[in-house]
N, C-alpha and C positions, 0 to 999 in steps of 0.2 A: 296633638302635636305628635309628629311621626317620629320614631327613632332616627338618630344620626347613622348612616351607614357609611362604609367605607368601600369603594369599589376597587378591587385590585385586579389588574389585568395580568393573566398569565404568561409568562414569556418575556416580559419587558425587564430591561435592565435598568438599574438606577444610573442617572447621569454622573458621569466623572466629575470630580473636583477641579480645580485649577490646576493643581499639581500633576495629577493623573494626567489630564488632557495635554499639559505642557511637556510631560515625559513621552507621552505617545507622539506628539508632533516632532519632538528632537531626535527620537528614534525611527521615524518613519524613513523608508527606504529612498524617496524622492528628496529629502532634506540632508543626505549624507554629505554631499560637497558643501553645502553652506555651513554646516555645523563643523565639518574638518577645518575649513578656511577660517573661521572664527577661532576655533582653538589655536591654530597656529599663529594667527595674529595676536591672540591673547599671550602665548608663549614668548613671542618676539618682543613685545612691549615689556613683559616681566623680565626678560633677559637684559633689555637695554636699561631698565631701571634698576637694575641690581648692580652690585660691585663688579660682577664678572664682566660687565661691558668695558671696564677699563683695560681689557686685554687687546681690544679692537684699536686703540690709540697707537699711533706710531711712537716708536722710542725716542 
C-alpha cells in the first residue's frame, strides 16, 4: 500500500469564500454606479419609512 501524498502547487492562491468574493465584486470599479444607486435607493426607502417623512406632507 503506497503512502498518501499531498500535491501542493506553488504559487496557487486558495479560493476566496463567499464574503470575500462578494466584497471584491461590490468594490470592483465596473460596479460602482450600480452599488451607488442601490445605496441611494435604500436611503430613500429608509427616509420615507421613518418619521422624518412627515415633513414632506403639506400643512
